[in-house]
BAKOLMAR-340447 format. One record per residue (C-alpha): x, y, z. Coordinates in nm, 3 decimals, always signed. Example, Ala and Ser with C-alpha at 12.3 -4.5 7.8 and 13.67 -1.06 7.14 Angstrom:
2
+1.230, -0.450, +0.780;
+1.367, -0.106, +0.714;
//
This chain:
198
+5.844, +10.778, +11.539;
+5.966, +11.130, +11.555;
+6.194, +11.215, +11.287;
+6.593, +11.333, +11.297;
+6.620, +11.673, +11.312;
+6.897, +11.855, +11.072;
+7.136, +11.915, +11.434;
+7.079, +11.536, +11.527;
+7.203, +11.442, +11.178;
+7.490, +11.673, +11.203;
+7.637, +11.573, +11.449;
+7.581, +11.206, +11.375;
+7.743, +11.272, +11.093;
+8.047, +11.438, +11.276;
+8.075, +11.099, +11.509;
+8.203, +10.943, +11.202;
+8.501, +11.080, +11.221;
+8.809, +10.917, +11.429;
+8.825, +10.986, +11.821;
+8.502, +11.203, +11.794;
+8.247, +11.108, +12.024;
+7.877, +11.241, +12.074;
+7.989, +11.514, +12.315;
+8.214, +11.625, +12.082;
+8.033, +11.598, +11.798;
+7.770, +11.786, +11.941;
+8.002, +12.043, +12.026;
+8.131, +12.063, +11.650;
+7.795, +12.103, +11.528;
+7.666, +12.391, +11.778;
+8.015, +12.584, +11.697;
+8.000, +12.540, +11.335;
+7.638, +12.653, +11.316;
+7.681, +12.944, +11.591;
+8.009, +13.061, +11.526;
+8.140, +12.944, +11.188;
+7.861, +12.877, +10.945;
+8.074, +12.980, +10.604;
+8.302, +12.721, +10.735;
+8.014, +12.441, +10.759;
+7.928, +12.514, +10.396;
+8.306, +12.509, +10.298;
+8.326, +12.157, +10.469;
+8.044, +12.043, +10.292;
+8.136, +12.198, +9.961;
+8.500, +12.023, +10.025;
+8.334, +11.656, +10.099;
+8.067, +11.670, +9.794;
+8.401, +11.777, +9.573;
+8.656, +11.553, +9.715;
+8.381, +11.223, +9.683;
+8.326, +11.350, +9.316;
+8.695, +11.363, +9.198;
+8.896, +11.135, +9.439;
+8.949, +10.808, +9.303;
+9.210, +10.570, +9.373;
+9.534, +10.528, +9.158;
+9.571, +10.241, +8.860;
+9.914, +10.135, +8.961;
+9.962, +10.221, +9.371;
+9.611, +10.275, +9.496;
+9.659, +10.568, +9.645;
+9.469, +10.868, +9.629;
+9.457, +11.076, +9.334;
+9.226, +11.320, +9.125;
+9.398, +11.161, +8.819;
+9.423, +10.802, +8.646;
+9.789, +10.768, +8.781;
+9.911, +10.945, +9.136;
+10.235, +11.201, +9.092;
+10.442, +10.941, +9.264;
+10.382, +10.649, +9.017;
+10.468, +10.919, +8.738;
+10.770, +11.039, +8.897;
+11.041, +10.887, +8.667;
+11.331, +10.980, +8.901;
+11.210, +10.719, +9.175;
+11.320, +10.382, +9.147;
+11.060, +10.103, +9.009;
+11.271, +9.801, +9.113;
+11.147, +9.910, +9.471;
+10.784, +9.855, +9.594;
+10.684, +9.960, +9.944;
+10.327, +9.783, +10.066;
+10.113, +10.020, +10.316;
+9.799, +10.012, +10.485;
+9.683, +10.387, +10.423;
+9.750, +10.660, +10.216;
+9.861, +10.793, +10.558;
+10.112, +10.547, +10.625;
+10.259, +10.652, +10.286;
+10.285, +11.030, +10.392;
+10.468, +10.919, +10.691;
+10.710, +10.705, +10.473;
+10.765, +11.022, +10.237;
+10.841, +11.183, +10.506;
+11.102, +11.002, +10.632;
+11.302, +11.138, +10.296;
+11.460, +10.751, +10.330;
+11.270, +10.621, +10.082;
+11.270, +10.700, +9.645;
+11.060, +10.365, +9.578;
+10.693, +10.323, +9.495;
+10.415, +10.210, +9.668;
+10.115, +9.987, +9.704;
+9.842, +10.100, +9.901;
+9.682, +9.823, +10.046;
+9.359, +10.050, +10.211;
+9.339, +9.805, +10.492;
+9.475, +9.498, +10.646;
+9.347, +9.113, +10.690;
+9.128, +9.099, +10.966;
+8.937, +8.743, +10.953;
+8.741, +8.856, +11.260;
+8.562, +9.138, +11.057;
+8.534, +8.987, +10.754;
+8.856, +9.161, +10.565;
+9.017, +8.893, +10.379;
+9.301, +8.953, +10.088;
+9.009, +9.077, +9.847;
+8.925, +9.348, +10.059;
+9.294, +9.452, +10.038;
+9.297, +9.427, +9.689;
+9.600, +9.133, +9.685;
+9.517, +9.057, +9.315;
+9.638, +9.392, +9.255;
+9.936, +9.394, +9.411;
+10.043, +9.078, +9.292;
+9.984, +9.175, +8.913;
+10.197, +9.526, +9.051;
+10.477, +9.340, +9.177;
+10.524, +9.064, +8.915;
+10.560, +9.363, +8.617;
+10.911, +9.243, +8.566;
+11.065, +9.592, +8.702;
+10.998, +9.490, +9.078;
+11.308, +9.362, +9.261;
+11.192, +9.409, +9.639;
+10.887, +9.461, +9.808;
+10.917, +9.594, +10.140;
+10.614, +9.541, +10.342;
+10.557, +9.832, +10.627;
+10.246, +9.738, +10.756;
+10.175, +9.812, +11.128;
+10.327, +9.650, +11.378;
+9.971, +9.522, +11.531;
+9.807, +9.139, +11.519;
+9.626, +9.245, +11.225;
+9.926, +9.454, +11.026;
+10.176, +9.138, +11.139;
+9.911, +8.860, +10.948;
+9.911, +9.068, +10.655;
+10.276, +9.120, +10.627;
+10.296, +8.725, +10.660;
+10.022, +8.674, +10.409;
+10.177, +8.868, +10.159;
+10.553, +8.804, +10.247;
+10.459, +8.427, +10.172;
+10.258, +8.506, +9.842;
+10.527, +8.679, +9.682;
+10.826, +8.490, +9.791;
+10.666, +8.188, +9.603;
+10.680, +8.411, +9.308;
+11.019, +8.475, +9.323;
+11.011, +8.817, +9.475;
+11.289, +8.947, +9.736;
+11.045, +9.072, +10.054;
+11.187, +9.247, +10.324;
+10.997, +9.430, +10.642;
+11.053, +9.719, +10.813;
+11.287, +9.658, +11.117;
+11.164, +9.675, +11.466;
+11.233, +10.063, +11.500;
+10.842, +10.115, +11.481;
+10.691, +10.007, +11.852;
+10.508, +9.707, +11.839;
+10.161, +9.767, +11.859;
+10.231, +10.100, +11.719;
+10.028, +10.295, +11.370;
+10.285, +10.440, +11.142;
+10.063, +10.764, +11.144;
+10.137, +10.814, +11.531;
+10.523, +10.668, +11.483;
+10.786, +10.999, +11.439;
+10.981, +11.055, +11.159;
+11.309, +10.973, +11.293;
+11.188, +10.617, +11.420;
+11.064, +10.540, +11.111;
+11.340, +10.660, +10.881;
+11.533, +10.393, +11.089;
+11.281, +10.132, +11.035;
+11.317, +10.199, +10.679;
+11.699, +10.229, +10.652;
+11.714, +9.889, +10.865;
+11.420, +9.689, +10.687;
+11.527, +9.331, +10.689;
+11.439, +8.991, +10.482;
+11.132, +8.812, +10.595;
//
């Protein structure tokens, strides 16, 4: 069997990026090698550095280079509010609305039994521990409005309400089936301001 060439390996690696198909990956590989070898080296170094240094915040589970992220360390934030999102990108989008001043918990995914993703895979135990710390009064469920996001919000909401916590859900300003990463900031701001009890 013929071994894989370095060019094929590079193209295959680039295909792992979201939205990049075989042709796009091949074009990127050729571009980097032909026109921007310095850029290719920079990408390689940046990836290695990120993998070595970036970890999960011990409090909210988002990406950070320290034990706790800057958001969790910010004493100006409202510690009684905890917003639950699927990804660090969703957290960033909510921050950009400038309508929320509480803290976060990042699931790093969503429930999807068909894909074998259960409560342990979304760090549910860590979320429950964080939400029941005696400081949090309201948990805002800001998962996506697709089937998996709704199921995740429902499961988490029922679990936290059983422990006596106030639970709200983003209002329907976000389109059904929409991903927070692609929603405009105005719509997301309205959804945050109009959140409701589940």
